[in-house]
C-alpha positions as YAML, in Angstrom:
chain: A
units: angstrom
residues:
- id: 1
  name: MET
  ca: [44.23, 12.59, -43.11]
- id: 2
  name: GLY
  ca: [43.28, 9.90, -40.41]
- id: 3
  name: ALA
  ca: [40.05, 8.31, -38.63]
- id: 4
  name: ARG
  ca: [38.39, 11.21, -36.42]
- id: 5
  name: PHE
  ca: [37.40, 10.22, -32.86]
- id: 6
  name: ILE
  ca: [36.01, 12.41, -29.68]
- id: 7
  name: GLY
  ca: [38.82, 12.04, -27.03]
- id: 8
  name: CYS
  ca: [38.62, 9.97, -24.23]
- id: 9
  name: ASP
  ca: [41.08, 11.64, -21.85]
- id: 10
  name: ARG
  ca: [40.33, 9.83, -18.14]
- id: 11
  name: ASP
  ca: [43.37, 12.09, -16.38]
- id: 12
  name: GLN
  ca: [40.83, 15.31, -17.67]
- id: 13
  name: VAL
  ca: [40.12, 17.19, -14.43]
- id: 14
  name: PHE
  ca: [37.30, 18.74, -14.34]
- id: 15
  name: LEU
  ca: [34.39, 20.43, -12.56]
- id: 16
  name: MET
  ca: [30.86, 19.04, -11.78]
- id: 17
  name: PRO
  ca: [28.34, 21.55, -11.91]
- id: 18
  name: PRO
  ca: [28.26, 23.93, -9.13]
- id: 19
  name: SER
  ca: [24.26, 22.86, -8.20]
- id: 20
  name: VAL
  ca: [22.94, 19.75, -7.87]
- id: 21
  name: ARG
  ca: [20.61, 21.26, -9.60]
- id: 22
  name: ASP
  ca: [21.93, 20.79, -12.73]
- id: 23
  name: TRP
  ca: [22.85, 17.34, -12.82]
- id: 24
  name: VAL
  ca: [19.29, 15.52, -13.54]
- id: 25
  name: PRO
  ca: [16.71, 17.53, -15.92]
- id: 26
  name: GLU
  ca: [13.60, 19.33, -14.80]
- id: 27
  name: GLY
  ca: [11.23, 16.61, -15.72]
- id: 28
  name: HIS
  ca: [13.57, 13.77, -13.47]
- id: 29
  name: LEU
  ca: [11.06, 11.61, -11.86]
- id: 30
  name: VAL
  ca: [13.22, 12.72, -8.65]
- id: 31
  name: TRP
  ca: [11.92, 16.40, -8.94]
- id: 32
  name: THR
  ca: [8.73, 14.60, -8.44]
- id: 33
  name: VAL
  ca: [10.12, 11.99, -5.33]
- id: 34
  name: LEU
  ca: [11.29, 15.01, -3.52]
- id: 35
  name: ASP
  ca: [8.19, 17.20, -3.92]
- id: 36
  name: ALA
  ca: [6.00, 14.71, -3.61]
- id: 37
  name: VAL
  ca: [7.91, 14.26, 0.53]
- id: 38
  name: ALA
  ca: [8.10, 17.77, 1.36]
- id: 39
  name: GLU
  ca: [4.69, 17.53, 1.24]
- id: 40
  name: LEU
  ca: [3.94, 14.33, 2.94]
- id: 41
  name: ASP
  ca: [3.66, 15.63, 7.24]
- id: 42
  name: LEU
  ca: [7.07, 12.97, 8.55]
- id: 43
  name: SER
  ca: [7.04, 14.25, 12.43]
- id: 44
  name: ALA
  ca: [5.56, 10.74, 14.03]
- id: 45
  name: MET
  ca: [9.63, 9.92, 12.47]
- id: 46
  name: TYR
  ca: [11.26, 12.90, 13.41]
- id: 47
  name: ALA
  ca: [10.03, 13.01, 16.77]
- id: 48
  name: GLU
  ca: [11.86, 9.02, 17.45]
- id: 49
  name: TYR
  ca: [14.84, 11.17, 17.48]
- id: 50
  name: ARG
  ca: [16.71, 13.09, 20.44]
- id: 51
  name: ASP
  ca: [16.55, 16.98, 20.81]
- id: 52
  name: ASP
  ca: [18.85, 17.31, 23.03]
- id: 53
  name: GLY
  ca: [21.48, 17.98, 21.10]
- id: 54
  name: ARG
  ca: [23.49, 15.14, 22.18]
- id: 55
  name: GLY
  ca: [24.75, 11.86, 20.81]
- id: 56
  name: ARG
  ca: [25.97, 11.14, 17.05]
- id: 57
  name: PRO
  ca: [24.25, 12.85, 14.28]
- id: 58
  name: ALA
  ca: [21.82, 10.94, 11.72]
- id: 59
  name: TYR
  ca: [20.88, 11.76, 9.04]
- id: 60
  name: GLU
  ca: [17.75, 13.72, 8.05]
- id: 61
  name: PRO
  ca: [14.61, 11.25, 7.63]
- id: 62
  name: SER
  ca: [12.90, 13.68, 5.45]
- id: 63
  name: MET
  ca: [16.32, 12.78, 3.05]
- id: 64
  name: MET
  ca: [16.15, 9.23, 3.76]
- id: 65
  name: VAL
  ca: [12.96, 8.96, 3.48]
- id: 66
  name: ALA
  ca: [13.82, 9.79, -0.65]
- id: 67
  name: LEU
  ca: [16.16, 7.85, -0.95]
- id: 68
  name: LEU
  ca: [13.84, 4.84, -0.33]
- id: 69
  name: LEU
  ca: [10.95, 6.25, -1.87]
- id: 70
  name: TYR
  ca: [13.13, 6.90, -5.23]
- id: 71
  name: ALA
  ca: [14.94, 3.47, -5.13]
- id: 72
  name: TYR
  ca: [12.54, 1.34, -4.46]
- id: 73
  name: ALA
  ca: [10.42, 3.18, -7.33]
- id: 74
  name: ARG
  ca: [13.40, 2.33, -9.43]
- id: 75
  name: GLY
  ca: [13.17, -1.41, -8.58]
- id: 76
  name: SER
  ca: [15.74, -1.33, -5.98]
- id: 77
  name: ARG
  ca: [15.46, -3.19, -2.95]
- id: 78
  name: SER
  ca: [18.84, -4.13, -1.58]
- id: 79
  name: SER
  ca: [20.21, -0.76, 1.64]
- id: 80
  name: ARG
  ca: [23.68, -2.74, -1.04]
- id: 81
  name: ALA
  ca: [22.70, -1.80, -3.83]
- id: 82
  name: ILE
  ca: [21.05, 2.01, -2.35]
- id: 83
  name: GLU
  ca: [24.22, 2.62, -1.39]
- id: 84
  name: ARG
  ca: [26.33, 2.08, -4.72]
- id: 85
  name: ALA
  ca: [23.85, 4.27, -6.29]
- id: 86
  name: CYS
  ca: [24.25, 6.57, -3.85]
- id: 87
  name: ILE
  ca: [28.25, 6.58, -5.46]
- id: 88
  name: GLU
  ca: [27.95, 5.80, -8.46]
- id: 89
  name: ASP
  ca: [24.80, 7.18, -9.88]
- id: 90
  name: VAL
  ca: [23.48, 10.76, -10.38]
- id: 91
  name: ALA
  ca: [20.40, 11.14, -9.61]
- id: 92
  name: PHE
  ca: [20.45, 9.41, -6.14]
- id: 93
  name: ARG
  ca: [23.00, 11.98, -5.67]
- id: 94
  name: VAL
  ca: [20.78, 14.60, -6.09]
- id: 95
  name: VAL
  ca: [18.53, 12.46, -3.53]
- id: 96
  name: THR
  ca: [21.18, 13.10, -1.11]
- id: 97
  name: GLY
  ca: [22.70, 15.77, -1.24]
- id: 98
  name: ASN
  ca: [26.00, 14.09, -2.69]
- id: 99
  name: LEU
  ca: [26.21, 12.42, 0.94]
- id: 100
  name: ALA
  ca: [26.33, 8.53, 0.94]
- id: 101
  name: PRO
  ca: [25.06, 6.66, 4.05]
- id: 102
  name: ASP
  ca: [26.12, 2.79, 4.09]
- id: 103
  name: HIS
  ca: [23.99, -0.04, 3.60]
- id: 104
  name: SER
  ca: [24.05, -0.21, 7.65]
- id: 105
  name: THR
  ca: [22.06, 3.44, 8.22]
- id: 106
  name: ILE
  ca: [19.24, 2.76, 5.45]
- id: 107
  name: ALA
  ca: [18.71, -0.98, 6.45]
- id: 108
  name: GLU
  ca: [18.84, 0.49, 10.15]
- id: 109
  name: PHE
  ca: [16.54, 3.62, 9.26]
- id: 110
  name: ARG
  ca: [13.91, 1.51, 7.34]
- id: 111
  name: CYS
  ca: [13.12, -0.62, 10.41]
- id: 112
  name: ARG
  ca: [13.34, 1.82, 12.87]
- id: 113
  name: HIS
  ca: [10.47, 3.45, 11.05]
- id: 114
  name: GLU
  ca: [8.84, 0.42, 9.09]
- id: 115
  name: LYS
  ca: [5.32, 1.25, 10.71]
- id: 116
  name: PRO
  ca: [5.68, 5.38, 9.92]
- id: 117
  name: LEU
  ca: [6.93, 4.63, 5.94]
- id: 118
  name: GLY
  ca: [4.07, 2.36, 5.53]
- id: 119
  name: GLU
  ca: [1.38, 5.52, 5.94]
- id: 120
  name: VAL
  ca: [4.53, 7.49, 3.46]
- id: 121
  name: PHE
  ca: [3.65, 5.47, 0.85]
- id: 122
  name: SER
  ca: [0.45, 5.67, 1.29]
- id: 123
  name: GLY
  ca: [0.05, 9.43, 1.99]
- id: 124
  name: VAL
  ca: [2.44, 9.40, -1.75]
- id: 125
  name: LEU
  ca: [-0.04, 7.49, -3.23]
- id: 126
  name: GLY
  ca: [-3.27, 9.61, -2.18]
- id: 127
  name: LEU
  ca: [-0.61, 12.53, -3.70]
- id: 128
  name: CYS
  ca: [-0.20, 10.67, -6.94]
- id: 129
  name: ALA
  ca: [-3.40, 10.63, -7.40]
- id: 130
  name: ARG
  ca: [-4.56, 14.41, -6.50]
- id: 131
  name: ALA
  ca: [-1.99, 14.78, -8.70]
- id: 132
  name: GLY
  ca: [-3.43, 13.11, -11.63]
- id: 133
  name: LEU
  ca: [-1.13, 10.13, -11.91]
- id: 134
  name: VAL
  ca: [-3.42, 7.93, -10.84]
- id: 135
  name: SER
  ca: [-6.24, 6.36, -13.43]
- id: 136
  name: VAL
  ca: [-9.02, 3.88, -13.22]
- id: 137
  name: GLY
  ca: [-8.95, 3.34, -16.66]
- id: 138
  name: VAL
  ca: [-6.11, 0.19, -17.66]
- id: 139
  name: VAL
  ca: [-5.67, -1.63, -14.67]
- id: 140
  name: ALA
  ca: [-3.23, -4.36, -14.20]
- id: 141
  name: ILE
  ca: [-3.00, -7.38, -12.14]
- id: 142
  name: ASP
  ca: [0.14, -9.84, -11.58]
- id: 143
  name: GLY
  ca: [1.51, -11.94, -8.20]
- id: 144
  name: THR
  ca: [3.50, -14.64, -7.87]
- id: 145
  name: LYS
  ca: [4.02, -17.30, -5.27]
- id: 146
  name: MET
  ca: [6.34, -16.27, -1.77]
- id: 147
  name: ALA
  ca: [7.47, -18.73, 0.42]
- id: 148
  name: ALA
  ca: [6.97, -18.80, 4.03]
- id: 149
  name: ASN
  ca: [9.60, -19.46, 6.66]
- id: 150
  name: ALA
  ca: [7.95, -22.57, 7.21]
- id: 151
  name: SER
  ca: [7.67, -26.42, 5.77]
- id: 152
  name: SER
  ca: [4.36, -28.43, 4.01]
- id: 153
  name: ASP
  ca: [5.51, -31.00, 5.69]
- id: 154
  name: ALA
  ca: [4.07, -29.18, 8.89]
- id: 155
  name: ASN
  ca: [0.97, -29.66, 7.09]
- id: 156
  name: ARG
  ca: [-1.69, -31.12, 9.85]
- id: 157
  name: ASP
  ca: [-4.99, -31.84, 9.51]
- id: 158
  name: PHE
  ca: [-7.01, -31.55, 13.32]
- id: 159
  name: GLY
  ca: [-7.07, -35.82, 13.71]
- id: 160
  name: GLN
  ca: [-2.98, -36.05, 13.17]
- id: 161
  name: ILE
  ca: [-2.92, -32.30, 15.31]
- id: 162
  name: ALA
  ca: [-4.30, -34.26, 17.76]
- id: 163
  name: ARG
  ca: [-2.84, -37.56, 17.97]
- id: 164
  name: GLU
  ca: [0.82, -35.36, 18.13]
- id: 165
  name: ILE
  ca: [-0.55, -33.77, 21.49]
- id: 166
  name: LEU
  ca: [-1.49, -36.69, 22.76]
- id: 167
  name: VAL
  ca: [2.19, -38.21, 22.08]
- id: 168
  name: GLU
  ca: [3.46, -35.41, 23.70]
- id: 169
  name: ALA
  ca: [1.92, -35.64, 26.72]
- id: 170
  name: ALA
  ca: [3.06, -38.90, 26.66]
- id: 171
  name: GLU
  ca: [6.40, -37.76, 26.73]
- id: 172
  name: ILE
  ca: [5.63, -36.04, 30.06]
- id: 173
  name: ASP
  ca: [4.39, -38.32, 31.67]
- id: 174
  name: ALA
  ca: [7.63, -40.01, 30.74]
- id: 175
  name: ARG
  ca: [10.24, -37.23, 32.02]
- id: 176
  name: GLU
  ca: [7.90, -36.76, 34.89]
- id: 177
  name: ASP
  ca: [8.19, -40.29, 36.47]
- id: 178
  name: GLU
  ca: [12.32, -40.14, 35.97]
- id: 179
  name: LEU
  ca: [12.49, -36.81, 37.29]
- id: 180
  name: TYR
  ca: [9.56, -37.30, 40.90]
- id: 181
  name: GLY
  ca: [9.58, -41.22, 40.63]
- id: 182
  name: ASP
  ca: [6.75, -42.25, 42.60]
- id: 183
  name: GLN
  ca: [6.18, -38.76, 44.06]
- id: 184
  name: ARG
  ca: [3.45, -36.50, 42.63]
- id: 185
  name: GLY
  ca: [6.32, -33.22, 42.01]
- id: 186
  name: ASP
  ca: [3.44, -30.95, 43.68]
- id: 187
  name: GLU
  ca: [4.75, -31.57, 47.82]
- id: 188
  name: LEU
  ca: [5.20, -28.89, 49.24]
- id: 189
  name: PRO
  ca: [8.92, -27.03, 49.38]
- id: 190
  name: GLU
  ca: [10.80, -27.61, 52.82]
- id: 191
  name: GLN
  ca: [10.68, -23.72, 53.70]
- id: 192
  name: LEU
  ca: [6.21, -24.39, 54.39]
- id: 193
  name: ARG
  ca: [6.28, -27.50, 55.76]
- id: 194
  name: THR
  ca: [6.40, -25.86, 59.35]
- id: 195
  name: ARG
  ca: [4.29, -23.19, 60.86]
- id: 196
  name: GLU
  ca: [7.06, -20.05, 60.41]
- id: 197
  name: GLY
  ca: [8.17, -20.35, 56.94]
- id: 198
  name: ARG
  ca: [4.35, -21.05, 55.64]
- id: 199
  name: ARG
  ca: [3.89, -17.30, 57.25]
- id: 200
  name: ARG
  ca: [7.10, -15.89, 55.99]
- id: 201
  name: ALA
  ca: [6.14, -17.10, 52.74]
- id: 202
  name: LEU
  ca: [2.58, -16.10, 52.59]
- id: 203
  name: ARG
  ca: [3.29, -12.48, 53.66]
- id: 204
  name: GLU
  ca: [5.84, -11.90, 50.88]
- id: 205
  name: ALA
  ca: [3.29, -13.82, 48.36]
- id: 206
  name: LYS
  ca: [0.47, -10.95, 49.48]
- id: 207
  name: GLU
  ca: [3.09, -8.61, 48.89]
- id: 208
  name: CYS
  ca: [3.35, -9.85, 45.28]
- id: 209
  name: LEU
  ca: [0.07, -9.69, 44.82]
- id: 210
  name: ALA
  ca: [-1.08, -6.31, 45.52]
- id: 211
  name: ARG
  ca: [2.23, -5.08, 43.30]
- id: 212
  name: GLU
  ca: [0.43, -7.65, 40.18]
- id: 213
  name: ARG
  ca: [-2.66, -6.56, 40.79]
- id: 214
  name: GLY
  ca: [-1.84, -2.82, 40.81]
- id: 215
  name: ARG
  ca: [-0.08, -3.57, 37.41]
- id: 216
  name: ALA
  ca: [-2.98, -5.60, 35.90]
- id: 217
  name: ALA
  ca: [-5.38, -2.49, 36.61]
- id: 218
  name: GLU
  ca: [-3.44, -0.24, 34.42]
- id: 219
  name: ALA
  ca: [-2.90, -3.22, 31.80]
- id: 220
  name: PRO
  ca: [-5.32, -3.68, 28.92]
- id: 221
  name: HIS
  ca: [-7.56, -6.20, 28.86]
- id: 222
  name: ASP
  ca: [-7.07, -9.12, 26.38]
- id: 223
  name: ASP
  ca: [-10.27, -11.30, 26.42]
- id: 224
  name: GLU
  ca: [-10.78, -13.82, 23.92]
- id: 225
  name: GLN
  ca: [-14.63, -12.94, 22.22]
- id: 226
  name: PRO
  ca: [-16.38, -16.28, 20.95]
- id: 227
  name: VAL
  ca: [-16.17, -16.16, 16.21]
- id: 228
  name: THR
  ca: [-18.90, -13.93, 15.34]
- id: 229
  name: VAL
  ca: [-19.26, -13.47, 11.22]
- id: 230
  name: GLU
  ca: [-21.78, -11.25, 10.10]
- id: 231
  name: LEU
  ca: [-22.41, -11.52, 6.45]
- id: 232
  name: ASP
  ca: [-24.78, -8.93, 4.52]
- id: 233
  name: PRO
  ca: [-24.68, -10.01, 0.60]
- id: 234
  name: GLY
  ca: [-25.57, -6.18, -0.56]
- id: 235
  name: GLN
  ca: [-21.96, -6.25, 0.70]
- id: 236
  name: PHE
  ca: [-20.32, -9.75, -1.30]
- id: 237
  name: VAL
  ca: [-17.50, -8.66, -3.90]
- id: 238
  name: THR
  ca: [-18.66, -11.72, -5.57]
- id: 239
  name: ARG
  ca: [-21.81, -12.53, -6.92]
- id: 240
  name: PRO
  ca: [-24.01, -14.11, -3.67]
- id: 241
  name: GLN
  ca: [-24.82, -17.24, -5.00]
- id: 242
  name: GLY
  ca: [-24.49, -20.05, -3.47]
- id: 243
  name: ARG
  ca: [-23.57, -21.13, -0.07]
- id: 244
  name: ARG
  ca: [-19.58, -20.88, -1.12]
- id: 245
  name: ALA
  ca: [-19.73, -17.94, -1.27]
- id: 246
  name: TRP
  ca: [-21.22, -17.24, 2.35]
- id: 247
  name: VAL
  ca: [-18.71, -19.39, 3.36]
- id: 248
  name: ARG
  ca: [-16.45, -17.76, 1.34]
- id: 249
  name: GLU
  ca: [-17.19, -14.33, 2.96]
- id: 250
  name: GLY
  ca: [-16.95, -16.07, 5.95]
- id: 251
  name: ARG
  ca: [-13.47, -16.84, 6.38]
- id: 252
  name: ARG
  ca: [-12.04, -13.93, 4.96]
- id: 253
  name: ALA
  ca: [-13.83, -12.09, 7.69]
- id: 254
  name: LEU
  ca: [-12.07, -14.60, 10.19]
- id: 255
  name: ASP
  ca: [-9.07, -14.02, 8.16]
- id: 256
  name: ALA
  ca: [-8.92, -9.73, 8.50]
- id: 257
  name: GLU
  ca: [-10.24, -10.71, 12.77]
- id: 258
  name: ARG
  ca: [-6.55, -12.11, 12.60]
- id: 259
  name: GLU
  ca: [-5.45, -9.82, 10.88]
- id: 260
  name: ARG
  ca: [-6.40, -7.02, 13.39]
- id: 261
  name: GLU
  ca: [-4.56, -9.48, 16.33]
- id: 262
  name: GLY
  ca: [-1.88, -10.14, 15.01]
- id: 263
  name: ARG
  ca: [-1.64, -13.24, 17.45]
- id: 264
  name: PRO
  ca: [2.54, -13.96, 17.13]
- id: 265
  name: ILE
  ca: [4.11, -17.43, 17.14]
- id: 266
  name: ALA
  ca: [4.70, -19.18, 20.02]
- id: 267
  name: LYS
  ca: [8.44, -20.46, 20.62]
- id: 268
  name: ASP
  ca: [6.67, -23.51, 23.05]
- id: 269
  name: ARG
  ca: [5.82, -26.68, 20.48]
- id: 270
  name: ALA
  ca: [2.67, -27.82, 22.31]
- id: 271
  name: ASP
  ca: [2.06, -23.91, 22.41]
- id: 272
  name: ARG
  ca: [1.91, -23.93, 18.46]
- id: 273
  name: LEU
  ca: [-0.36, -27.91, 18.53]
- id: 274
  name: PHE
  ca: [-2.71, -26.68, 20.20]
- id: 275
  name: GLU
  ca: [-2.97, -22.70, 18.83]
- id: 276
  name: ALA
  ca: [-3.24, -24.85, 14.73]
- id: 277
  name: CYS
  ca: [-5.55, -27.04, 16.94]
- id: 278
  name: ARG
  ca: [-8.09, -23.49, 18.33]
- id: 279
  name: ARG
  ca: [-8.60, -22.68, 14.47]
- id: 280
  name: LEU
  ca: [-9.08, -25.35, 12.84]
- id: 281
  name: GLU
  ca: [-12.13, -24.90, 15.31]
- id: 282
  name: GLU
  ca: [-12.19, -21.47, 15.01]
- id: 283
  name: GLU
  ca: [-12.55, -21.89, 10.76]
- id: 284
  name: LEU
  ca: [-15.55, -24.98, 11.53]
- id: 285
  name: ASP
  ca: [-17.73, -21.43, 13.73]
- id: 286
  name: THR
  ca: [-17.15, -19.70, 10.73]
- id: 287
  name: ASP
  ca: [-18.03, -22.26, 8.32]
- id: 288
  name: HIS
  ca: [-21.21, -23.30, 10.84]
- id: 289
  name: ALA
  ca: [-21.99, -19.25, 11.26]
- id: 290
  name: SER
  ca: [-21.89, -19.04, 7.55]
- id: 291
  name: HIS
  ca: [-24.31, -21.48, 7.27]
- id: 292
  name: ALA
  ca: [-26.85, -20.01, 9.32]
- id: 293
  name: ALA
  ca: [-26.23, -16.54, 7.73]
- id: 294
  name: TYR
  ca: [-26.96, -18.40, 4.23]
- id: 295
  name: ASP
  ca: [-30.16, -20.53, 5.10]
- id: 296
  name: THR
  ca: [-31.29, -17.61, 7.01]
- id: 297
  name: TRP
  ca: [-31.30, -15.87, 3.77]
- id: 298
  name: ARG
  ca: [-32.91, -17.42, 1.60]
- id: 299
  name: THR
  ca: [-35.84, -19.08, 3.93]
- id: 300
  name: ARG
  ca: [-36.97, -14.84, 3.45]
- id: 301
  name: GLY
  ca: [-37.42, -15.96, -0.01]
- id: 302
  name: VAL
  ca: [-35.58, -14.37, -2.14]
- id: 303
  name: ALA
  ca: [-33.35, -15.81, -4.92]
- id: 304
  name: ALA
  ca: [-29.95, -14.50, -5.05]
- id: 305
  name: ASP
  ca: [-30.00, -12.51, -7.88]
- id: 306
  name: GLY
  ca: [-33.14, -10.83, -6.25]
- id: 307
  name: SER
  ca: [-34.86, -11.64, -9.63]
- id: 308
  name: ARG
  ca: [-37.88, -13.09, -8.00]
- id: 309
  name: ARG
  ca: [-39.56, -15.30, -5.01]
- id: 310
  name: MET
  ca: [-39.17, -18.21, -3.64]
- id: 311
  name: ALA
  ca: [-40.03, -20.97, -1.18]
- id: 312
  name: PRO
  ca: [-38.99, -21.71, 1.98]
- id: 313
  name: GLY
  ca: [-39.48, -25.00, 1.27]
- id: 314
  name: MET
  ca: [-36.71, -24.86, -1.61]
- id: 315
  name: VAL
  ca: [-33.91, -24.34, 0.81]
- id: 316
  name: LYS
  ca: [-31.92, -27.95, 0.76]
- id: 317
  name: PRO
  ca: [-30.66, -27.77, 4.63]
- id: 318
  name: HIS
  ca: [-26.83, -28.13, 5.02]
- id: 319
  name: GLU
  ca: [-25.29, -30.87, 6.81]
- id: 320
  name: PRO
  ca: [-23.01, -29.80, 9.59]
- id: 321
  name: VAL
  ca: [-19.58, -30.56, 9.98]
- id: 322
  name: LEU
  ca: [-18.83, -32.65, 13.69]
- id: 323
  name: VAL
  ca: [-14.69, -32.64, 13.02]
- id: 324
  name: PRO
  ca: [-12.86, -29.47, 11.69]
- id: 325
  name: THR
  ca: [-11.40, -29.77, 7.87]
- id: 326
  name: GLY
  ca: [-8.67, -29.25, 5.85]
- id: 327
  name: LEU
  ca: [-5.03, -28.16, 6.96]
- id: 328
  name: MET
  ca: [-3.21, -25.89, 9.26]
- id: 329
  name: ASN
  ca: [0.51, -25.53, 9.31]
- id: 330
  name: VAL
  ca: [2.12, -26.22, 13.60]
- id: 331
  name: THR
  ca: [4.49, -23.48, 12.21]
- id: 332
  name: ASP
  ca: [3.20, -20.86, 10.20]
- id: 333
  name: HIS
  ca: [-0.51, -20.57, 11.10]
- id: 334
  name: ASP
  ca: [-0.96, -18.15, 8.33]
- id: 335
  name: SER
  ca: [0.50, -19.93, 5.35]
- id: 336
  name: ARG
  ca: [-1.13, -22.40, 3.29]
- id: 337
  name: PRO
  ca: [0.00, -24.23, 0.33]
- id: 338
  name: MET
  ca: [0.18, -22.68, -3.20]
- id: 339
  name: ARG
  ca: [-0.32, -24.53, -6.20]
- id: 340
  name: THR
  ca: [2.55, -23.59, -8.83]
- id: 341
  name: HIS
  ca: [2.57, -24.14, -12.40]
- id: 342
  name: GLY
  ca: [5.24, -27.26, -13.40]
- id: 343
  name: PHE
  ca: [6.10, -27.42, -9.66]
- id: 344
  name: LYS
  ca: [4.96, -29.14, -6.69]
- id: 345
  name: PRO
  ca: [3.16, -26.73, -4.12]
- id: 346
  name: LEU
  ca: [4.70, -24.11, -2.50]
- id: 347
  name: GLN
  ca: [3.76, -23.49, 1.12]
- id: 348
  name: GLY
  ca: [3.51, -19.71, 1.66]
- id: 349
  name: TYR
  ca: [1.51, -16.78, 0.63]
- id: 350
  name: ASN
  ca: [0.26, -15.01, -2.64]
- id: 351
  name: ALA
  ca: [1.52, -11.95, -2.73]
- id: 352
  name: GLN
  ca: [-0.64, -9.44, -6.08]
- id: 353
  name: LEU
  ca: [0.36, -5.75, -7.71]
- id: 354
  name: ALA
  ca: [-2.09, -3.81, -8.75]
- id: 355
  name: VAL
  ca: [-0.64, -0.37, -11.01]
- id: 356
  name: ASN
  ca: [-2.24, 1.88, -13.90]
- id: 357
  name: ASP
  ca: [-0.96, 2.65, -16.53]
- id: 358
  name: GLN
  ca: [1.56, 4.99, -15.61]
- id: 359
  name: GLN
  ca: [2.88, 2.53, -13.79]
- id: 360
  name: VAL
  ca: [1.19, 3.53, -10.25]
- id: 361
  name: ILE
  ca: [0.56, 0.91, -8.19]
- id: 362
  name: VAL
  ca: [-2.77, 1.47, -6.34]
- id: 363
  name: ALA
  ca: [-2.93, -1.45, -4.57]
- id: 364
  name: ALA
  ca: [-1.17, -4.02, -2.82]
- id: 365
  name: GLU
  ca: [-1.56, -8.01, -0.67]
- id: 366
  name: VAL
  ca: [-0.39, -10.56, 0.13]
- id: 367
  name: THR
  ca: [-2.97, -13.08, 1.04]
- id: 368
  name: PRO
  ca: [-3.06, -16.56, 1.37]
- id: 369
  name: THR
  ca: [-6.31, -17.05, -1.21]
- id: 370
  name: ARG
  ca: [-6.27, -17.54, -4.79]
- id: 371
  name: PRO
  ca: [-4.50, -15.03, -7.07]
- id: 372
  name: THR
  ca: [-6.05, -12.43, -8.78]
- id: 373
  name: SER
  ca: [-9.43, -12.88, -6.43]
- id: 374
  name: ALA
  ca: [-8.84, -11.18, -3.08]
- id: 375
  name: ILE
  ca: [-7.17, -8.45, -4.42]
- id: 376
  name: TRP
  ca: [-9.10, -7.47, -8.36]
- id: 377
  name: SER
  ca: [-12.69, -7.80, -5.42]
- id: 378
  name: ARG
  ca: [-11.37, -5.50, -3.41]
- id: 379
  name: TRP
  ca: [-10.07, -2.96, -6.31]
- id: 380
  name: SER
  ca: [-13.39, -3.46, -8.31]
- id: 381
  name: ALA
  ca: [-16.03, -2.57, -5.07]
- id: 382
  name: ARG
  ca: [-13.50, 0.51, -4.31]
- id: 383
  name: ARG
  ca: [-14.08, 1.66, -8.07]
- id: 384
  name: SER
  ca: [-17.89, 0.30, -7.74]
- id: 385
  name: ALA
  ca: [-18.28, 2.54, -4.77]
- id: 386
  name: SER
  ca: [-16.37, 5.57, -5.68]
- id: 387
  name: SER
  ca: [-18.21, 5.61, -9.00]
- id: 388
  name: ARG
  ca: [-21.57, 6.08, -6.46]
- id: 389
  name: ARG
  ca: [-20.08, 8.85, -4.66]
...
């Protein structure tokens, strides 16, 4: 009698279970994701689609959200990899109801609903917390360096930026000399050199100005405000000891303000140089305000830990710096040189992630600061606030 084996007949025709609920067990992660999406408010996404019945039908937004959530939870970020999984992976086929959206559709959905998706991910984390999947017992933090779309050779200090601005001005003068010759370049055009031409041009300018004023009255104003720093040592994540802590907190407040502003990167190099110069001066003003706040706090006679009184005369005066120090990248102003072990510094950002023992992400941040400190400080602050409540 020969050996016995389980047969493998690839020509055998068979039927899959008639219900997708029979394809994966009840305790599978896919059902948790689907139930979580069912509890979310996706009205902002549905509002982006036409409701008149015209046009080509789109995939159900709730299905696409569940597909992205499950794919990201499984560590798959590529739209093409998700498309392949919708064909090859049974759990993905359960999510899509046996449909197979192509990678372009998946990528376009993610780009179209990028902001609502970010809120959805936060909502899923909240559901996990209410369901008991998020605990604060064990928190693991890790991170990686992310390269920016900028070269480290584009870093400049204040003096280099000033010199490049002067070189740029000299090049502009040379181009204008070649273009205008001995003329100033601001001579009146031909149509403004006669009385009738001036009247006609002024009437048109008046009408155009009236239209622009009407539009400006409706648009919100975005005037630049001077840099102000309000520091409260009771809100510090780290212990408020020494000037370095105050300057560090001042810089963090400035970074948070820049994040809220969200200024776009200018396309013109001259504008980028002036913006880099402005940011360096802004950082200098923030440092001065932080030092002044520290001096005011120390002259009250309270020690850093609040344990004893100190005489106002014991406060060592700070020598202010008149010229901004440090470097600023003229291509990507927010990026910083990041130290990497065994390699040369990387121009980019520091991505930090905190997860609990159930592998649920409880905090995530991309920052230009040093590893671990920023996200761990914020996570510790949230834990302390929740414990006090």
